[in-house]
DOFITI-400462 format. One record per residue: residue number from 1; residue in three letters; x, y, z of N, C-alpha, C, O, CB in turn. Coordinates in steps of 0.1 Angstrom, whole numbers, plus 5000, padded with zeros to 4 digits. Glycine has a CB too. Example, Ala and Ser with C-alpha at 12.3 -4.5 7.8 and 13.67 -1.06 7.14 Angstrom:
! residues 2
{node 1, "ala", {5132, 4943, 5078}, {5123, 4955, 5078}, {5132, 4967, 5078}, {5142, 4967, 5085}, {5113, 4955, 5090}}
{node 2, "ser", {5128, 4978, 5071}, {5137, 4989, 5071}, {5129, 5000, 5079}, {5134, 5011, 5080}, {5141, 4994, 5057}}
END
This chain:
! residues 68
{node 1, "unk", {8782, 6728, 5296}, {8794, 6729, 5292}, {8786, 6748, 5281}, {8776, 6750, 5275}, {8799, 6709, 5282}}
{node 2, "unk", {8801, 6757, 5284}, {8798, 6770, 5278}, {8801, 6771, 5263}, {8812, 6767, 5259}, {8807, 6781, 5285}}
{node 3, "unk", {8791, 6777, 5255}, {8796, 6780, 5239}, {8802, 6788, 5240}, {8796, 6799, 5242}, {8787, 6784, 5230}}
{node 4, "unk", {8816, 6791, 5238}, {8823, 6803, 5234}, {8821, 6808, 5225}, {8818, 6819, 5229}, {8833, 6804, 5232}}
{node 5, "unk", {8820, 6808, 5212}, {8821, 6811, 5200}, {8813, 6806, 5191}, {8813, 6794, 5190}, {8833, 6809, 5196}}
{node 6, "unk", {8801, 6816, 5182}, {8790, 6805, 5179}, {8797, 6805, 5166}, {8805, 6813, 5162}, {8772, 6809, 5179}}
{node 7, "unk", {8791, 6791, 5159}, {8796, 6790, 5147}, {8789, 6794, 5131}, {8778, 6800, 5135}, {8800, 6777, 5147}}
{node 8, "unk", {8790, 6794, 5119}, {8786, 6802, 5111}, {8778, 6797, 5104}, {8778, 6802, 5093}, {8793, 6807, 5107}}
{node 9, "unk", {8767, 6784, 5108}, {8756, 6776, 5106}, {8746, 6785, 5101}, {8740, 6784, 5090}, {8752, 6768, 5117}}
{node 10, "unk", {8744, 6797, 5111}, {8733, 6802, 5112}, {8720, 6794, 5111}, {8722, 6782, 5113}, {8734, 6809, 5104}}
{node 11, "unk", {8707, 6797, 5108}, {8694, 6791, 5109}, {8697, 6775, 5102}, {8687, 6768, 5102}, {8681, 6801, 5100}}
{node 12, "unk", {8704, 6772, 5099}, {8709, 6758, 5093}, {8719, 6747, 5100}, {8721, 6735, 5099}, {8716, 6761, 5080}}
{node 13, "unk", {8724, 6758, 5107}, {8733, 6755, 5120}, {8728, 6738, 5126}, {8717, 6733, 5126}, {8730, 6770, 5133}}
{node 14, "unk", {8741, 6734, 5130}, {8736, 6719, 5140}, {8731, 6722, 5153}, {8724, 6715, 5160}, {8750, 6708, 5145}}
{node 15, "unk", {8735, 6737, 5155}, {8727, 6736, 5169}, {8713, 6740, 5169}, {8706, 6737, 5178}, {8733, 6745, 5179}}
{node 16, "unk", {8708, 6750, 5155}, {8698, 6748, 5156}, {8684, 6739, 5151}, {8672, 6740, 5152}, {8700, 6756, 5155}}
{node 17, "unk", {8694, 6728, 5143}, {8688, 6714, 5142}, {8688, 6712, 5151}, {8677, 6713, 5156}, {8693, 6704, 5135}}
{node 18, "unk", {8701, 6707, 5164}, {8695, 6703, 5172}, {8678, 6705, 5181}, {8670, 6697, 5186}, {8703, 6703, 5177}}
{node 19, "unk", {8679, 6721, 5179}, {8669, 6726, 5192}, {8659, 6721, 5185}, {8652, 6716, 5193}, {8667, 6744, 5198}}
{node 20, "unk", {8652, 6718, 5170}, {8641, 6716, 5161}, {8639, 6703, 5170}, {8631, 6700, 5179}, {8645, 6714, 5144}}
{node 21, "unk", {8649, 6698, 5164}, {8647, 6682, 5167}, {8637, 6681, 5180}, {8626, 6677, 5181}, {8663, 6675, 5171}}
{node 22, "unk", {8649, 6686, 5194}, {8643, 6685, 5205}, {8632, 6688, 5210}, {8625, 6681, 5217}, {8648, 6689, 5211}}
{node 23, "unk", {8628, 6701, 5205}, {8614, 6708, 5208}, {8601, 6698, 5195}, {8589, 6701, 5196}, {8618, 6731, 5202}}
{node 24, "unk", {8604, 6692, 5188}, {8595, 6678, 5184}, {8599, 6674, 5189}, {8595, 6682, 5198}, {8593, 6671, 5173}}
{node 25, "unk", {8605, 6667, 5195}, {8606, 6653, 5203}, {8596, 6660, 5220}, {8589, 6653, 5226}, {8629, 6648, 5207}}
{node 26, "unk", {8597, 6673, 5223}, {8591, 6671, 5235}, {8575, 6672, 5231}, {8564, 6669, 5235}, {8595, 6682, 5246}}
{node 27, "unk", {8580, 6679, 5220}, {8558, 6679, 5217}, {8552, 6667, 5211}, {8540, 6666, 5211}, {8551, 6692, 5202}}
{node 28, "unk", {8561, 6656, 5206}, {8557, 6647, 5205}, {8553, 6635, 5215}, {8544, 6626, 5215}, {8565, 6645, 5198}}
{node 29, "unk", {8564, 6638, 5227}, {8564, 6627, 5235}, {8554, 6636, 5254}, {8547, 6631, 5262}, {8587, 6620, 5237}}
{node 30, "unk", {8558, 6650, 5251}, {8551, 6656, 5263}, {8567, 6662, 5270}, {8578, 6657, 5273}, {8539, 6642, 5273}}
{node 31, "unk", {8563, 6674, 5272}, {8578, 6681, 5279}, {8580, 6671, 5292}, {8590, 6664, 5291}, {8575, 6701, 5286}}
{node 32, "unk", {8574, 6669, 5302}, {8574, 6663, 5318}, {8581, 6651, 5312}, {8591, 6646, 5317}, {8556, 6660, 5328}}
{node 33, "unk", {8576, 6646, 5303}, {8581, 6629, 5299}, {8596, 6628, 5297}, {8605, 6621, 5302}, {8574, 6622, 5283}}
{node 34, "unk", {8596, 6639, 5284}, {8615, 6644, 5284}, {8623, 6646, 5294}, {8632, 6638, 5297}, {8620, 6657, 5280}}
{node 35, "unk", {8619, 6659, 5302}, {8623, 6660, 5310}, {8627, 6650, 5322}, {8637, 6653, 5328}, {8618, 6668, 5310}}
{node 36, "unk", {8622, 6642, 5325}, {8622, 6630, 5335}, {8629, 6625, 5328}, {8640, 6623, 5334}, {8609, 6623, 5340}}
{node 37, "unk", {8629, 6621, 5319}, {8642, 6609, 5309}, {8656, 6620, 5309}, {8666, 6616, 5304}, {8635, 6604, 5286}}
{node 38, "unk", {8656, 6625, 5312}, {8667, 6637, 5305}, {8677, 6638, 5324}, {8689, 6638, 5327}, {8655, 6658, 5297}}
{node 39, "unk", {8667, 6638, 5331}, {8669, 6642, 5343}, {8673, 6622, 5349}, {8684, 6617, 5353}, {8653, 6653, 5350}}
{node 40, "unk", {8664, 6618, 5347}, {8668, 6601, 5353}, {8677, 6592, 5344}, {8683, 6582, 5348}, {8653, 6592, 5354}}
{node 41, "unk", {8677, 6596, 5334}, {8688, 6590, 5329}, {8701, 6599, 5313}, {8703, 6599, 5301}, {8679, 6574, 5324}}
{node 42, "unk", {8704, 6603, 5322}, {8715, 6614, 5315}, {8727, 6605, 5305}, {8733, 6610, 5296}, {8726, 6624, 5329}}
{node 43, "unk", {8728, 6595, 5307}, {8739, 6588, 5299}, {8728, 6582, 5286}, {8733, 6577, 5276}, {8749, 6572, 5309}}
{node 44, "unk", {8715, 6584, 5286}, {8709, 6577, 5273}, {8708, 6590, 5271}, {8704, 6589, 5260}, {8696, 6566, 5271}}
{node 45, "unk", {8707, 6605, 5273}, {8703, 6613, 5266}, {8717, 6615, 5261}, {8719, 6614, 5249}, {8694, 6623, 5272}}
{node 46, "unk", {8723, 6617, 5266}, {8740, 6621, 5261}, {8737, 6608, 5245}, {8737, 6611, 5233}, {8760, 6612, 5280}}
{node 47, "unk", {8735, 6594, 5251}, {8733, 6586, 5238}, {8728, 6590, 5229}, {8734, 6593, 5218}, {8727, 6576, 5237}}
{node 48, "unk", {8713, 6594, 5231}, {8702, 6598, 5222}, {8714, 6614, 5210}, {8717, 6616, 5198}, {8683, 6606, 5237}}
{node 49, "unk", {8717, 6621, 5223}, {8723, 6634, 5215}, {8732, 6626, 5202}, {8730, 6626, 5189}, {8736, 6646, 5227}}
{node 50, "unk", {8742, 6621, 5210}, {8752, 6613, 5198}, {8746, 6609, 5188}, {8746, 6616, 5177}, {8759, 6599, 5202}}
{node 51, "unk", {8741, 6599, 5189}, {8732, 6591, 5178}, {8724, 6603, 5165}, {8723, 6604, 5153}, {8718, 6581, 5190}}
{node 52, "unk", {8719, 6610, 5176}, {8713, 6626, 5164}, {8726, 6628, 5158}, {8727, 6624, 5146}, {8706, 6645, 5173}}
{node 53, "unk", {8736, 6636, 5164}, {8745, 6645, 5158}, {8752, 6630, 5144}, {8757, 6633, 5133}, {8758, 6654, 5172}}
{node 54, "unk", {8751, 6618, 5149}, {8759, 6610, 5140}, {8747, 6610, 5124}, {8750, 6612, 5112}, {8763, 6592, 5149}}
{node 55, "unk", {8733, 6608, 5131}, {8726, 6606, 5120}, {8727, 6619, 5109}, {8727, 6617, 5097}, {8713, 6603, 5126}}
{node 56, "unk", {8728, 6632, 5116}, {8729, 6645, 5109}, {8744, 6644, 5096}, {8745, 6648, 5085}, {8732, 6659, 5123}}
{node 57, "unk", {8753, 6637, 5104}, {8765, 6641, 5097}, {8761, 6627, 5086}, {8768, 6627, 5076}, {8782, 6642, 5108}}
{node 58, "unk", {8755, 6619, 5085}, {8749, 6610, 5077}, {8746, 6612, 5061}, {8747, 6604, 5051}, {8739, 6607, 5083}}
{node 59, "unk", {8741, 6626, 5063}, {8730, 6633, 5055}, {8738, 6639, 5043}, {8744, 6650, 5044}, {8721, 6645, 5063}}
{node 60, "unk", {8738, 6633, 5034}, {8750, 6639, 5024}, {8740, 6650, 5014}, {8728, 6653, 5017}, {8759, 6624, 5012}}
{node 61, "unk", {8747, 6653, 5004}, {8741, 6658, 4993}, {8737, 6651, 4982}, {8741, 6639, 4983}, {8747, 6666, 4989}}
{node 62, "unk", {8727, 6655, 4968}, {8727, 6644, 4959}, {8741, 6639, 4953}, {8743, 6628, 4947}, {8719, 6647, 4948}}
{node 63, "unk", {8747, 6647, 4955}, {8766, 6648, 4949}, {8777, 6642, 4956}, {8789, 6642, 4953}, {8774, 6663, 4948}}
{node 64, "unk", {8771, 6637, 4964}, {8777, 6630, 4973}, {8786, 6623, 4968}, {8797, 6629, 4967}, {8769, 6624, 4980}}
{node 65, "unk", {8786, 6612, 4964}, {8793, 6604, 4958}, {8797, 6601, 4948}, {8803, 6591, 4945}, {8791, 6598, 4958}}
{node 66, "unk", {8793, 6617, 4937}, {8801, 6617, 4924}, {8814, 6620, 4917}, {8819, 6618, 4906}, {8796, 6622, 4919}}
{node 67, "unk", {8817, 6624, 4928}, {8830, 6629, 4924}, {8842, 6619, 4931}, {8850, 6624, 4939}, {8831, 6646, 4928}}
{node 68, "unk", {8842, 6606, 4928}, {8851, 6598, 4932}, {8866, 6596, 4924}, {8875, 6588, 4928}, {8843, 6587, 4933}}
END
């Protein structure tokens, strides 16, 4: 998938957070293990990315539920 236009999130944007997460994961389990997992189980990698994205969206601000 080609990234056509950059979003305005800057260093805290979603793609940067994703990159940092997968860098951390690579450091924890090893690059080869992660590469093997991604090549052998592409749907599970996709699910991992979707789950991570969902978790990012659940993180709220301290005032998220204050204005109901």
